[in-house]
N, C-alpha and C positions, 0 to 999 in steps of 0.2 A: 400501199401503206407499209412502212417498215415494221418488222417483227418487234413486239414490245419487249420480249425477252432479250433480243439483241441490243436494244437501246439501253436496257437496265444493265446488262453486262458491260456495255461500252462505258456507261457512266461510272460503274465501280472500277473498271480498268483505268479510267481517266484520273479518278481521285487517288487510286493506289499508286499511279505513276507520280503524281504530284507529291504524295507523302514520301515516296522513295527518294525523290530528288532532294527532299528536306529532312531526310531521316536522321542526320546527325545534329540537327538544330533542336535542342531540348525545348525551345520556346514555341516551336511550331505546333499549334493546337487547333481547336475548332474555329476560332475567329480567323486565323491565318488561312486555313483551308477554304473557308467560305469565301474569303476575298479572292483567292486564286481561281476558284471555279465560277466566280461571278454570281453567287447566290447569297440570299440573306441567311443569317445564322439559323433562324427558326426553320426556314425551308430545307436547309441542308440537314438539320437534325431530324426532321420528319422523314425525308427521303431515305437517308441512310438507315434509319430505324425500320422503315417499311421493307427495305431490301435485305437487311442483314440481321434484324432483331437485336442489333447492338446500338449503343450510343456512339456518337462520332468519336469521342475520346477513347472508348473501348476499342473501336475499329482501328484507330491510329496506333494504340498500344499493341494490339495483336499483330499488326504489320511490322512494327518495330521488333517484336519478339521473334517473328518468322524470319526476318532479315538476320537477327542475332543467331538463330539456329543454323542458318546456312553458313554464316561466317565461322561459327564454332566447329562445324563439320569439316571445314577446310584445315582446321588445326594450325592456322597461321597467326592467330592473335590470342592474347590472354583474355580471361573473363573481364578484367577491368578495362582493357582496350576496347573490347566489343561493346561493353555497356556505354561507353562514351561515343562510339561510332554510330550507335543506333539511337542516340538522343537521351540516354539516361545519365544524368550528372552525378548520380550516387550509385556506386557499385552494389552496395547492400540492398538498395531499393530495387535495382535491376534483378538481383538474385531472388528476392522475394517474389517479384512479378513472374519471373521465368519459372520458378518452382510451382507457383499457383497455376500457370497455364499448361506446362508440360508434365507436371507431377514429379519432377526431380530437378536438382540444381544444375546450372549451366556447366559446372566443372565436371559433370559426369557424362557429357555428350559423347566424347570419344569412346569411353568405356561402354556406353549403351550400344553404340554402333558395332563395336567388336563382338559384344555379347549376342546381338541380333544375328550377325553373320554366322557365328558359331552354332547358334540354335538352328539356323536353316540347314547347314551342312549335316548336323546330327539327325534332323528329321529325314533327310534324303537317304542316309545309310545307317539305320539303327543297328547297334551291336549289342546283343543281349548279354554277352559276357561282360562288356564294359559297364552296362547298365546295372547288372547284379553286383559287380565289384564296387561301383559307385555307391549303391545302397548300403553295402557292408561298411564302407568307409564312413558314411553319414551316421549310421548307428553307432559305430565305434567312437566317433567324435562326440556324439551325444552322451555316451557313457562317460567318457573322459571329462566332459564338461560338468556332468553331475558330480563326479568324484573330486574334481579340482575346479570349482566354479570361479575361483579368482585368478586362475592362470591364463584364461582366455577372455575374461570379461573386460569390455571396454566401457568405461563410464563416460556418458555424455555430459560435458560440463555445462552448468547453468551459465547464462550470460550475466555474470555479476562481477563487479570490479570495484577496487578501492584505489584511489589516488593518494599515495603516501606523501607526507610533507616533503617538499623539495628542499634540497640542501643548497645553501648559499656558498658558492665556491670562492667568492671574493673575500679579500682580507678586510674590505670595507663593510662593517656590520650594518651601516645605514642603508645599504642596498637590499637588505633582506625583505623589505616590504614588496619590492618589485618581483622577486622570486616567489614569494607567497602569493602575490597577485596573479602571476602566471599560473600557479597551481590552482588557485581559486577559479580562474576563468576557464581553464581546461575542464575542471571538475563540473562547473556550472554548465558548460556546453554538453558534456556527457549526460548530465542529469536531465536534459531536455529530451533524451531518447527513451521512449517508453519501452522499447524492446530490451533495454539494459537496466539491470538493478545496480544502482550506484550508491555505495556506502557514504554516509554523511561526512562532512569535513570534521565535525567534532569527534566522531569515532576515529577517523584517520589521525587526527592530531595527537591522540594518545600514544602513537608510535613514533613521535618525532625523534626522541632520543632513546630508542629501544635497543635491546640486545637480543631480541627474539628472532628466530628464523622465519622465513617466508611461510613455511609449512605450519609453524605454531600460530602465526597471525591469521593464516587462512582458516584454521580450525576455530579460532576465537570469533572471527567475523563471518564465517560460513560464506566465503567468497572464492571465486574461481580464478580471477586475474588481478594482477597488481601493476600499477604504473609507478615507477620510481623516476625521480628527476633531480638534476642539479644544474646550477647555472650561475651566471654572473653578468653584471652590466659593466662594460668598460667604455667610458665615453658615450658615444651614440650607438655602440654595438651591444647586442644581447646575444650571449652564447648559452645554449641550452642543450643538455644531454638527456634523452628520454629512453627508458627501457620498458618493454611490456613483458611481463613474466607470467607463465602458467603456474598457478599455485600448486596443483596436484603433483607436478613433476619438478618444480623449481627450475623449469627450462625457460631460457630467454627466447621469446618468440620473435622479438623485433627490437632493434635499437637504432637510434639515429641521433646525429649531432646537428643542431641547427645554429646557424650564425646569421643574424638578421640585424638590420638597422632598427633602432627604437621606433621609428615611424611605421614599421611593418608589424608592430606588436599584435594587432588584431588579426591580421592574416596568419600570423604564426600560431595564435591560439586556435583559430578555426582549423588550420591545417593539421595540427597535432591531434585534435579531437577526431577529425575525419579519418586520419591514418589509424588511430587506435580502433575506431569503430569498424573500419574495413578489415583489420587484421583478425578480429574476433567475429567477423561476419554478422554484425547486428544490423537491423533494418532501420534506416533513417528515412522517414517519410518526407515528402516535399515540404510539408508544413513545419516539421522539426528542423529541416535544413534552413528554411527561411529564418527561423528564430536564431539558429546558431550563427548565421551569416550577418546578423545585425551588428552594425558598428555603434558602440555606445556614445561616442563623441568624436568629433573631428579635431578637437583640441587636445594634443598630447600632454600639455602641461596640466590641463584640467584632469585628465585621466591619471596622471602621476599623483596629483593631490587626492583624488578619489581612492587610489590604491592605499595611500597612507591612512586615510580615514577608515577604510575597510579593515585594514590590519589591526588598527586600534579597537574597532568595534568588536572584532572577534575575541579580543582579550576579555571583554565582558564586565570588567570592574568599573566602578563609578568614574574614577579619574580618567581611564582610557576612553570611556564613552564620551565624556566631555571634551577631551582632546580630539577625538575622532570627529566630533561635530564641527570643530573649527576647520578641519581639512575638507570635510564635505562642503562647508560653506564657501571655502576658497575655490573649490571646484565649480560651484554654481556661479560664483562671481566671474569666473573665466568663461563659463558656458552655461547660460541660464536655461538652455534646452536639454541639459544633461539629466535624463529621467532617473537613471540609477543613483545619481548623487542626491536628487530630491527624495527618492525612496529611502536611501541610506539615512538621511536626516530624520525622516518620519519614524523609521524603525529604531534609531538610536534614542530619540526622545521617548518612545514607548518604553524602552527598557529602563530609561532613567526614572520614569513615572512608576514602573512596575515595582520598584523598591519601596514605595510609600503608599499609605492608605489615601492620603490627599493627592489628587491628580492635578498637577500644575501645568502640564504640557499638552492637554487635549487639543486645544485650538491649533497649536503649532503642528502636532501630528496630522491633524485633518488638512491643514493648508498644504503641507509638503506632500501628503499622500495624493491630494486632488491634483496638484501640479504634475506629479509623476504620472498619474493616470491620464491627464490631458495630453502629456507628451508621448506616452506609449501605453495604450490601454491593454496591450498583450504582454507587457513585461511582468513576470511573476512577482518581482519585488514591489511593483506599483500596487498590485492587487493585495499582496500581503500587508503592505503599509496601511491600506484603507481598511482591511479587516481588523488590524490591530487597533486602529482608531476606534472602531465600534466596540471592541472588547474593552478598551481602556475607558470608554464612556458608559459601559454597562449595557450596551445594546447588542447583546450577543447574537440574537437571531439575525440581525442585519449583516453580521460579519460572514454568515454562511455562504451566500452566493459568491463573494469575493474569494473565499478560501477554495471553494470547489473549482472556480475558474483558474486560480493560480496553480492548482494541482494539474489541471488539464494542460497548461503550458509548461509545467515543470513536474513531471510525474514522480520524480525522485526526491522532492523536497521534504526532508525529514521534519523541518520546522512546521510546514503546512500539515503534514500527516499527523504529527503529534498533537497539534492544536485541534484538528478534526476529531481525533480519538477522544480527547478530553471533552470536546464539544458534545459528542453524542452520549457521553455518560453523565455529564453534569447539567447541560442546558436543555437539550432535546433528546431524552433517553430513547435510544434505538439500539437494541442488542446486536442486530446484524451489522449495522454500520460501525458501531463501536468495536466489534470484533474484527471487522475488515481493516480498519485504520490502525488498530492496535497491533495487528499482525504485520502490516506494512511497516509500521514504525520500528518494531524491534529488528526487522530485517535490515534496516538502514542505519539504526542509531543506538542499538543496545550497548555497544562497547563504550559509548561516551559517558555512561552513567556509573556512579559508584555502586558498590555491592548492595547497599540498603535500598537505594532508588531502583536498581535493577530488580530486586526482590519484589518490590511493590508493583512494578510494571508487569512482571510475570504473574503476580497475584491477580491483577485486573484482567489479564488475558484468560487465565484459568477460569475466573468467575464468569467472564463473558461466554466462554465455551460451555460451561456446565449449565448456564441459564438457557442455552439453546439445545441442550441434550447431547453434547459431544463429551461423553464421559471419559473416554481414553485420552483425548486431547487435553481435557481439563486436568487429568491426573499428571500428564507429562509436564504441563507448565507449572502446576503447583509444586511438583518436585523440584523444578528448576528454581522456583522462587525460594524454596527452603535450602537449596544448595548455596544460593547467594547469601542468604541470611537465615541460619537455623533458628534464630531467636524471634522470627517474625510470627507472632502468635495469631495474627489475622490469617496468615497462610495455613497455620496449623489447624485452626478450627474449620476453615473452608475445606481443607483436605479431609477432615472427618466426614463432612457432608458428601464429598465426591466419592469416598469409599462406601458410604451408605448407598449411593446411587448404583454402585457396582454390586453391592450385596446388602439388600435392605434388612439389616439386623439392628433393631433399636437398642438392644443391650450393648452391642459393640460401639455404636456411635456415642452412647452415653458415657461409656468408659473413656473413650478418646477425648470427649469434651471435658470431662472431669479432670483428666490428666492435664489438659491445657489450662483449665481454670486454676489448678493448684500451682501453676507457675506464676500466676499473677491474679490473686484473689480480688483485686480491685476492678477487674474487667467486667463491667456491667453487661456488655454485649454477649460475652461467653456465658455469664451467669444466667441470663434469661434464656439462652439457647439450651442449657442443661435443664432448666425448668420446663421448657417446651417439650423436650424429648420424654421427660418423665410423664408429662401430661398426655402425650401420644400413647405412651405405654399404659396409661390409666393407673399409674402409680401416683395417686393424688397426694399422698402424704409427703413424699419426697418432692413432688412438684411444688407443693405449698412451701416447703422449707426453702427451696431455691428462689421461688418467686417472691416470697416475703422479704428475703434479703435484698432482692432487686428493687421492690417497691419502696421499702424503707429508705434505702440509699437515695433513690430517685427523689423522694419527697424531701429528705433532709437537704439535698443539694438543689431543690427546686428545678428539676430537669424535666423538660417536656420532650421526652424521647419514647420511641416504640409504642405510640398510641395504638397502632394496629394490633399489638399483642394483648391489649386490654380485654379482648373477648375471651381469650384462653385463660388469662390470669383471673378474670371475673368468674369463669366457670370453676376454676380450682378453689377460689375463695369460697364459693357457694358450697362445694363439697366439704370444705373445712368448717362450715358452720358460720363463716364470717359474712352473714347475709347482707348487712347494710353496706359493707365495703364492696361485696360482690355486685350489689345493685348499682352502686356508683360507677364501678369499673365498666359494667356492661352498658350502662346508659352513656358513658363517655365514648365507648366504642361505637354505639349506634349513631351518635352525633357525628363522630369522625367519618363513618361510612356514608352517611347521608350527604356530607359536604365534600367528599373526596372527588377529585377531578380526574384521577387516573382510570385506566381500563379495568382496574380491579374493584371499582365501586360496586357493580352488581354482585360480584363474588362475596364481598364482605357483607353486603346487605342480605344475601342468601344465608350466610352463617348466622346473622342476627335473627332473621325470621325463623330459621330452623330451630335454633336454641329456645326460642319463645313458643314453639309449637305451631307456628303459622306456616304449614307445609305448602299451601297453595302459592303464597308470595315467595317462599324460598325457591320453589321450582321455577316460578316465573322469572326471578332474578338470575337463576342459573341459565335459563334459556337465553336471556339477554347476553350473558357472558360468553355463551357458546358461539356467538357470532364473531367474536374476536379471533385473531389468528396469531398474534405475536405476544406470547406470555411465557413466563419463566417455567423451567422444568420442575421447580419445587411444587408447583400446583399439582402436577401428576403424581409426585412422590408422596405428598402428605395430605392433600385435601380429602381423599376418600377415607383415611383413617382418623380424621379429626373428630373427636367426640361431639363437637358442636353439630355435626351432621347426622347424629344418631337418629333423629326423628324422620329423616327422609332416605337414609342409606339403603333400605331394603325395598324402596318403591321402584317399580319398573321404569317410571318416568326418569327418576334420578340416574339409574344405570344407563339408560339410553342417552341422556344428555352428557353424562360423564364419558361415555364411549365416543361421542362426537367431539368433545373437547380434546380427548387423547388423539383421535384420528387427525384433527386439524393441526395439533402440535407437531406430529411426526411428518405431516405433509410439508409444513413450514420448515422443519429441520432438514428435510431432503432438498428443499429449494435452496436454503442457505448453503448446504453442503455442495450442491452443484455450482453455485455462484463462486464459492471460495476455491473450488477445484479449477474452475475455468480461469480464475485470476491467479492460479498457482500459489495460493496461500494455505492450502490444506494438503 
């Protein structure tokens, strides 16, 4: 009977030989190998797994990488050539896999071999004088580095890029939409790469007629690489000049002139995007490559119509949207299976409707979105179109899965990210997700906004940060908000609370809030905040003064706002001897608390029970609240000092529950911190 170990080795040698014969064929995978060895796919998977502890695809990948290593050691081929010779159609993906398997990039193979040989020689004949001298040099270099840290420091660039508006070199201004379309398509292809941060078109458009230097733009956009382009269409020929620039040094890393027939426009767009990605060594996964390689339509006339529609849609005004719709419709008339044109129609109709309270185009948005999805369910624009239909129809929750899927296929879509940020603050409140998407949004799109809008964007991010306990980050962004608009009083009074979080001094926060109120005495939000701080300080006379102004104005204008504050206002009115008014306010708060739907219901009920002297139910409700995990930092800062809790504050049970609430908050804070750091947002 043959030795089983011999049979197993023979089998592995057999499949290794087959893989080696097909090593350059990127499509050679599990199914092809099973067919070659005459086994079913499932039997092959089981056998290879039992012999190697690897899946078949992992086994094939490892053999490809081992072949690559041997070729690189010969120093006869470039990394790019080797990647294609061993079946990787993407150099960046090959570099990623090689680094994961060997622990260093393929470009270092030759250097590693030289280093290894040098180490061997040194071990054979150690020289103590050389060793001591080397240590002296290392110490000296360390001292010099400390004294002059910027003279030797190499900054690793983030993989971030902006595609600046392309210049139309033709005297024929009617051709500008083609050049803009090429820029848009290259940008869109780059946006599909998750390993690359791509600044939005709206931010890039700001620099169409700029006089700023690359370094100045880089500072504004916080970006590492620039793509500049110019071109023209002459007859059936497209001529395009592309340059890739490193922002830190203003150095031209790569430049190329392309001359293609118009029928090759899609291959041109794909080629440029891949060339750029290769030059800055970003990773393109096979799935991303598949998305980039999609041909939107076989009809070049339809594509020409589509580019005209897209150019008009980006102008954003009512007349341009209507004109753009006619070109999208012409594109569909030429090619009814053109998914992007259907999506373009749906999105254009959404923006037409967005200008009016009465929605006229919901049915058309839905029809075109459904057709786009039917034609290409992985097209980000198809998914965005369907999400916009639900938002237009007021069914916001139904939009969420389409937005999340669109972001999966286009990780750099500023439109999707900004919609999701708004979604998690307005429709389904979630501080962590709101913060995540808001941070992603400003990285891609902040330059597109005017100073007032930018100020409010930074205000929201600061608010999201402080709600999760990120005090320093909150201060950083609230300062940015005030830099953009020093007159933003919302930011000014939020800053007062952030500074209180850094230094819990009630007198200081009151002074800051009063200074803000004096700038606009009609601000009811600031007015009640001043009253609240006086209440926390147990300065009931001044609390009553501010609260009375607030209540009187609210009643005069018949406003139903800040009901959650009626507990504090009622307690102050009680101290002021306004017993009937106090009773009404406290009863209204209790009704509000009993009918509240948020996670804060038990907390508000606990305050009501405590104030009325029902300590048992107050502690019971606090116990309920302590089961929650995602609540605002303000709870930790102010709940314990709230006079409403005087009846339970000194009880051991209260202190134990409060400690648990605080512990859970910081556990959640650390989890959010780790998530944001992993996603490189913090």
